[in-house]
C-alpha positions in Angstrom: 35.5 -73.1 21.2 35.4 -70.0 19.5 35.2 -70.1 15.4 34.3 -68.1 12.4 32.3 -69.5 10.4 30.2 -69.0 7.1 26.6 -68.3 7.1 25.9 -67.2 3.5 26.9 -64.4 1.3 29.1 -61.8 2.8 28.2 -63.0 6.1 30.6 -65.1 8.1 30.3 -64.8 12.5 31.6 -65.8 15.2 30.6 -69.0 16.9 31.0 -72.0 19.2 32.1 -75.2 18.0 33.1 -78.4 20.5 36.5 -78.6 20.4 38.5 -80.8 18.0 40.1 -83.7 19.0 42.8 -86.7 17.8 40.8 -88.9 15.2 43.4 -90.2 13.6 47.0 -91.2 15.0 48.5 -89.1 12.3 46.4 -85.9 13.9 47.6 -83.1 15.9 45.3 -80.8 17.7 46.8 -76.9 18.1 45.7 -73.7 19.9 45.9 -71.0 17.1 48.0 -68.0 18.1 47.5 -66.2 13.9 45.8 -66.7 11.2 45.9 -64.9 8.0 43.0 -63.5 6.0 43.6 -65.1 2.1 42.7 -63.2 -1.0 40.7 -66.6 -1.8 38.5 -66.3 1.2 37.0 -63.7 -0.2 35.8 -66.1 -3.4 34.2 -67.7 0.0 32.3 -64.5 1.1 31.5 -63.3 -2.5 31.0 -66.1 -4.9 31.8 -69.9 -4.3 28.6 -70.0 -1.7 27.4 -73.3 -3.4 30.4 -75.2 -2.2 29.9 -74.1 1.3 27.2 -75.7 4.5 26.7 -73.2 7.0 28.9 -73.5 10.1 31.4 -74.4 7.7 35.1 -73.0 9.8 37.0 -70.9 7.3 40.3 -70.3 7.7 43.4 -71.6 6.0 46.6 -69.3 6.9 47.5 -70.5 10.5 50.1 -71.1 12.9 50.0 -71.8 16.6 51.4 -74.1 19.3 51.0 -78.1 19.2 48.4 -79.3 22.2 48.3 -82.6 21.8 49.6 -85.2 18.8 48.4 -88.7 17.7 50.4 -92.0 18.3 52.1 -91.8 14.9 53.3 -88.3 15.2 56.7 -88.7 16.4 58.5 -85.2 15.1 56.1 -83.0 17.2 55.3 -82.7 20.8 53.3 -80.7 22.8 55.0 -77.1 23.2 56.8 -77.1 19.9 55.6 -73.6 17.7 54.5 -75.0 14.0 53.2 -73.2 10.7 50.3 -75.2 8.9 50.8 -75.2 5.3 47.0 -74.6 3.5 47.1 -78.3 1.6 46.9 -81.0 3.9 49.9 -83.4 2.2 51.2 -87.0 3.6 54.7 -86.3 2.0 54.8 -90.3 0.8 52.8 -90.5 -1.9 54.0 -90.0 -5.8 52.8 -86.3 -6.1 54.4 -85.9 -2.6 57.6 -87.6 -3.0 57.8 -85.4 -6.6 57.2 -82.2 -5.0 53.6 -82.2 -5.9 52.3 -81.6 -2.4 48.9 -79.9 -3.8 48.3 -83.0 -5.9 48.4 -85.6 -2.6 46.8 -89.1 -3.2 45.9 -89.2 -0.1 44.3 -86.4 0.8 42.6 -85.8 -2.4 38.8 -86.0 -2.9 36.3 -86.3 -5.8 38.8 -85.6 -8.9 40.4 -82.4 -6.9 43.5 -81.7 -5.8 44.7 -82.2 -2.2 42.5 -81.3 0.7 42.7 -77.6 1.9 41.9 -76.3 5.7 38.8 -73.9 5.7 38.2 -74.6 1.6 34.8 -75.4 0.7 33.3 -79.0 -0.5 35.3 -79.3 -3.4 38.8 -79.4 -1.4 37.3 -81.4 1.3 35.5 -79.4 3.8 37.8 -79.7 6.7 37.4 -77.3 9.3 39.8 -74.1 8.9 42.0 -72.3 11.4 40.6 -69.2 12.3 39.5 -70.3 15.4 40.5 -71.1 18.9 42.0 -74.8 18.2 42.3 -76.5 14.9 43.0 -80.5 14.0 45.8 -81.0 11.7 45.4 -84.0 9.6 48.7 -85.8 8.3 50.8 -83.9 11.3 53.4 -86.7 10.8 54.6 -84.6 7.4 52.8 -80.9 7.0 53.2 -78.7 10.1 57.1 -76.3 10.1 58.6 -75.9 13.3 59.4 -73.0 13.9 62.0 -71.2 17.0 60.4 -69.5 19.6 61.1 -65.7 19.7 60.0 -63.8 16.9 56.6 -62.6 16.9 54.1 -64.4 14.9 54.5 -62.2 11.9 58.1 -63.5 10.7 56.6 -66.9 10.2 52.8 -66.9 9.7 52.8 -66.7 5.7 54.8 -69.9 5.3 51.1 -71.1 5.3 50.7 -69.8 2.0 51.3 -66.2 0.8 55.1 -67.1 0.6 55.3 -70.2 -0.9 52.6 -69.5 -3.0 54.2 -66.0 -3.9 57.8 -68.3 -4.1 55.9 -70.7 -6.5 54.7 -68.3 -8.7 58.5 -66.4 -9.6 59.5 -69.8 -9.9 56.9 -70.9 -12.8 57.4 -67.3 -14.0 60.9 -68.2 -14.5 62.6 -64.8 -14.3 65.9 -63.5 -13.9 68.6 -60.9 -13.3 67.7 -58.0 -15.5 64.0 -59.9 -16.7 60.9 -57.9 -16.4 58.0 -58.9 -14.5 54.6 -57.6 -14.6 52.4 -58.3 -11.4 48.6 -58.2 -11.6 47.5 -57.9 -8.7 48.7 -56.2 -5.9 47.1 -57.7 -2.4 49.0 -59.9 -0.5 50.3 -62.7 -3.1 50.7 -59.8 -5.8 52.7 -57.7 -3.2 54.9 -60.6 -2.0 55.5 -62.0 -5.5 57.2 -58.4 -6.4 59.4 -59.1 -3.0 60.3 -62.3 -3.9 61.4 -61.3 -7.6 63.4 -58.7 -6.2 65.5 -61.2 -4.3 66.6 -62.5 -8.5 67.3 -58.9 -9.5 64.1 -58.5 -11.6 62.8 -55.4 -12.9 59.0 -55.7 -11.0 56.0 -53.7 -12.1 53.2 -53.8 -10.6 49.8 -53.1 -11.5 46.8 -52.7 -9.1 44.2 -49.9 -9.1 43.9 -49.1 -4.9 46.0 -46.5 -4.0 47.3 -47.7 -1.0 48.7 -50.9 -2.4 50.1 -49.6 -5.2 52.5 -46.8 -2.9 52.8 -49.7 -0.8 54.9 -51.6 -3.7 56.5 -48.3 -4.9 57.9 -47.6 -1.2 59.7 -51.1 -1.9 61.1 -50.0 -5.4 58.4 -51.9 -7.7 57.6 -49.8 -10.9 53.7 -49.0 -10.4 50.7 -48.5 -12.7 47.6 -47.2 -11.7 45.1 -49.3 -14.1 42.2 -46.8 -13.2 44.6 -44.3 -14.5 46.3 -45.6 -17.4 46.4 -48.0 -20.4 48.0 -51.1 -18.9 49.3 -52.5 -22.1 50.8 -48.8 -23.5 52.5 -48.5 -20.4 54.2 -51.4 -20.1 55.1 -51.4 -24.2 56.3 -48.0 -23.8 58.5 -49.3 -20.2 59.8 -52.5 -22.1 60.7 -50.6 -25.5 57.9 -52.1 -27.1 58.8 -55.9 -27.2 56.6 -56.7 -23.7 57.2 -58.4 -19.9 59.2 -61.5 -20.0 56.8 -63.0 -17.5 53.7 -61.5 -16.1 51.7 -62.7 -12.9 48.0 -63.0 -12.8 47.4 -62.4 -8.5 44.3 -61.4 -9.3 42.1 -64.2 -10.5 37.9 -64.8 -11.0 37.0 -61.7 -9.7 38.9 -59.2 -11.5 37.9 -55.8 -12.0 36.7 -54.9 -16.1 34.7 -58.0 -16.3 30.8 -57.0 -16.4 29.9 -60.1 -18.4 31.5 -62.5 -16.2 30.3 -60.1 -12.9 26.9 -60.8 -14.1 27.1 -64.6 -14.7 28.3 -64.8 -10.5 25.7 -62.9 -9.6 23.4 -64.9 -11.3 24.4 -68.2 -10.8 24.5 -66.9 -6.8 20.3 -66.7 -7.2 20.4 -70.6 -7.9 19.5 -73.1 -5.8 23.2 -74.7 -4.4 22.6 -78.0 -6.2 22.4 -76.0 -9.4 25.0 -73.5 -9.0 27.4 -75.8 -8.4 27.0 -78.0 -11.5 27.2 -74.3 -13.4 30.1 -73.2 -11.6 31.7 -76.5 -12.3 31.2 -77.0 -16.0 30.1 -73.5 -16.9 32.6 -70.2 -17.9 31.8 -67.6 -15.2 35.4 -66.3 -14.2 36.0 -62.9 -14.9 38.6 -63.1 -17.1 40.0 -59.6 -17.5 43.3 -60.1 -16.0 44.3 -63.3 -17.8 43.3 -61.7 -21.0 45.3 -58.9 -20.1 48.6 -61.2 -18.9 48.5 -62.6 -22.4 48.5 -58.9 -24.1 51.5 -57.9 -22.0 54.1 -60.9 -22.2 56.3 -60.8 -25.1 56.6 -63.1 -27.6 57.9 -66.6 -26.3 57.3 -65.0 -22.6 56.0 -67.0 -19.9 52.3 -66.5 -18.1 52.6 -67.4 -13.8 48.6 -67.9 -12.9 48.7 -67.7 -9.4 44.9 -66.0 -8.7 42.3 -68.7 -8.6 39.9 -69.6 -11.2 36.8 -72.3 -11.0 35.4 -72.3 -14.6 35.9 -75.1 -16.6 34.7 -73.7 -19.6 36.2 -70.0 -19.8 36.4 -68.9 -23.0 40.3 -68.1 -24.0 42.3 -66.5 -26.6 44.0 -69.5 -28.0 44.9 -68.4 -31.4 47.0 -65.5 -29.7 48.6 -67.7 -27.1 49.8 -70.5 -29.5 50.9 -67.3 -32.2 52.7 -65.9 -29.3 54.1 -69.2 -28.4 53.6 -68.4 -24.6 54.1 -70.7 -22.1 51.4 -70.7 -19.1 52.2 -72.5 -15.4 49.6 -72.7 -12.6 48.3 -74.2 -9.4 47.8 -74.2 -6.0 51.2 -73.5 -4.0 53.3 -77.0 -3.3 53.7 -75.6 0.4 56.4 -77.9 1.5 58.4 -78.2 -1.5 59.3 -74.5 -0.9 59.7 -74.1 3.0 63.3 -75.3 3.3 64.3 -72.6 0.7 61.9 -70.1 2.6 63.0 -70.3 6.3 66.1 -69.2 6.1 65.3 -65.6 5.0 63.0 -65.3 8.0 65.9 -66.5 10.4 68.2 -63.6 9.3 67.7 -60.6 11.4 67.8 -58.5 7.9 63.9 -59.6 7.0 64.8 -58.9 3.3 60.8 -59.7 2.7 59.7 -57.1 5.2 57.5 -59.9 6.7 57.8 -58.0 10.3 55.3 -55.0 8.9 53.9 -57.1 6.4 50.0 -57.1 8.2 48.1 -53.9 7.6 45.6 -54.9 10.4 45.8 -57.6 13.3 42.2 -58.2 14.9 40.7 -60.8 17.6 38.8 -63.2 16.4 35.3 -61.5 17.5 36.7 -58.8 15.1 36.9 -60.8 11.9 33.7 -60.6 10.5 34.2 -56.2 10.0 37.8 -57.3 9.0 36.5 -59.9 6.4 34.1 -56.9 5.1 36.7 -54.2 5.0 39.1 -56.4 3.1 36.5 -57.0 1.0 35.9 -53.6 0.1 39.5 -52.6 -0.2 39.0 -49.5 2.3 41.1 -48.4 5.7 43.7 -49.7 3.9 43.3 -53.2 3.9 45.5 -55.5 2.5 46.9 -58.2 4.8 44.7 -58.9 8.0 46.0 -61.3 10.9 43.5 -63.0 13.0 44.9 -63.1 16.8 42.4 -65.7 18.7 
């Protein structure tokens, strides 16, 4: 099969690999019809190279058609149309049974959370879904069956974007009349705005990319261009000096405006992989400007919902301010299967209240995926969300 593979920093290529096969009785094989490029993929493209090997297959937002199932997979059959959650969970361990599928005891390795498709040695080094075919472990539980008919765009975001945004808004604990600030209007931040609007929440979006700001503005989001305005001053003005009831950080470790963190990431990238991995696991090398901004923007007693990926174990945090303001902070990988039953009815409604049918800005063939990665990383050509269609 053909698959998008990692070869080094800013170097992804389409290579030929053996077709996947059933290895465990709980496996399934799917032919991939669509697979998203996620902002988290850019961390692999740019920062997390010490945790990758050349030839690793990328991608964690796939959907497709079931080709084959293992002997213990009784809920699927060939021909079923399915979306594959980015985290691999069993459905029966204690975390799964309590709605914490991202912490699945069955699939997690090396003290980290549940295994993820296409996402480094930290999370199991499982081959990803930016490929023609995908082996799906724990297929007796994970795959989400969706109906035939609507295009892939209607359902593919159940793999990651929608449940991540949904969880982010739930963790923000906003209600009608509250003010929510969303930092970063990439795919996750954009979708978080849309989910929050379902709750009749006032949403303020912050970014510096004109196309992303305009995209959010068209859907009724109040926007702040961080390249032109003082974000703290503007949010305080919009909230009567109180601050936001909640802030979602949808940016993470590669935030703009953090030169020291950027330098640390660059220097770590020059080290041998084994050394760099230890540095990144133990040291505080994240660019924390978005998270620090969230602390400033939240009102006293407010909430920060952290969706952006961070990778340092010793990141400096303004604990005095956080304690003094009595902030609540919730974070973590999305527990995809926890939320999909809540989201799916919205996708089956012809009204398309979340705007998923037009959410993608670019749809590309697998051979064009390397160029799409570069455009996404450089924020050019209006690239917000890319769907690869093998």
